[in-house]
C-alpha positions, 0 to 999 in steps of 0.5 A: 454539498461541499468539498474540503481540500487538504494538503498532502498525498494519499493486496490483492493476492492472486495466483494467476495461471501457470506463471503464478501471477499475483496482482497487487500494487506498488506507490509514489513517494509523497516527497517533493522532487526539486527541479534542477535547471540551468542558471538564468541570468537576470531572472529571464524565465526558463522555457521548457519543451512539453514532456508528459509524465507517464503513468507510473506505480504509486510507491508509498503514501503518507497517512498524515502528510505535513504539507508542502514543507514536509520535505524540509526544503524551501517551499518557495522553489520547485513545482507546487500544486494548490487546491482551493481551501473549500468549494461549494460546487464540487463539480468544478474545482480550480487547482492553481500551480507555481513553478520556479527554479532554485533561484526563484526564476519562473519556469514556463511549460506544460505540466501534467495534473495526475491523480492516484487511480488504484495503484498508479498515478494517471493523468487528469489534465494539463496545466500551462505554466507562465510567470504567474503560474497556472490553473486548471478546472477539474470535475471532482466527484469523490475524495482523491489524491493529486499531484503535478508532474513533468517528464523531463527534458534537456533543460529540466529534470523530471520532477513532481510536486507534493501531493494534495488530498481533495476531501469531498463531503468529509469522506476520507479514503479507506485502507486496510491493516493486517496483523501477524504475531510470531511467538518467540521462545522466551515469553515474547512475540514479534507483532507485525503490522502491514498497512496499505490502501485497498489497491495495495499501496504502502501507507507510511504512518503511526499505528497503535498496538493494542492487546486484549486483556480482561475483555478490554483492548489496552494500548501497548505501544505505537509503531510507524509503518515504513515505505514497505508498508510494515512495522514490527515490534517485540513485546512480552506475550503468552501463547494465546495472547491477542493483538491488533493495530488501530488507526484513529483516522486523520486528514487523508485516511479514515479510521481502521483497525486490523483483525486480531492476531493470535500468538500461536499456541499448541492447538491445531490451526484449521483452514477451510479450502475450496477450489478456484480458477479465477482471481474473482473467485479468490476476491470473493472468498469468505473471511478466513477461507482459502482455495486451491488455485487449479490453473497452476500445475507446478505444485499445489498452491492454496491461496487467499487474501491476508486482509480477509483473515489469513495474515497469520499464515505468514507468522506460523512458527516452523513445526506448527500443525495445520489442518486443511478441510475440504480440498486436500483435507488432512494434517500438515506441518509447517516446514519452510517459508519464503517471502518474495519481494513484490507481487504480480509478474515480479514473482516469476513462474510458480516453479520458483516457489514450489518445494518439490518433494519437500512439501505437499501444499504451499500456502500463499498470501500477501504481506503488504506489498510482498508475498509469503509462501508457507510450505506444508508437509502432510503428516502420516 
């Protein structure tokens, strides 16, 4: 068993209780934050006090990082993390590190080795830094993303290194892509890609847009998702056209493709709806199905995951007719939509997103790191 180590860094839609909490993640910029230190005469090392780098959300991860020089800055300065190129016994991998000021002066102190855990950077170990840098041995059992961090002090601003990816047994990290297609009025459509880790962390990278033509998937163009996890492109498209996004795999994430997004035609769209009262029930919904989340009393919220075939909710034009089957069965018209930045407690109470007498049901699913609320009014 062998481990390959590569340089570089690596939604859940849940309506929770009356506060309408929607679980998700957020992520850290892979870019190197350079340390700013006091000038030291004669190359005397700067000794800084211990300052732990607390766990924090991961804001965004590059799909294919270019290494420690991707920030465009001098790679000889700042805090740097170096995993071994390859090890045969992955149970004990040695990470080495360097730390210097802008003038190359060594920095002495303790820094934290952190790893991406879900949607947070969490501490794995500490590294003591001196003139020769530092090192630490870590048990590595699966592919992961690591960085070094310092919490900051009077002598040194908080700083992090570039992130590195440790690939075990050629197993790259999983991710998910969702696609939505919003028709225009002039034979065009707006196609949106949303690319995240399984924990909801935004991924920045290039995707291929494809269209289904004559039974084959043809390449249309490429798009690049941003730190908000999304990319949007306008294309010529007839009603009923099918599009998807594809990533062929790289140095960090394995190959993945989205479900097809259909440019809505005049046909009624159908959503099977059951009832649910916990986030676990929402997580276990079959592909394309939704549930009425009963703990929320202010409004009727029908919820589901975008990555389980429901991303199209956020792309339906106003006036689209939707049929609910099961709970709250009937025909409805899309009358309004709101996009809320973020998920979880950031959304505030459910009453922020209800519609009063203006609608009868609110469809809720994520759009990457954000949340879409689509209002439905029942037709007579």
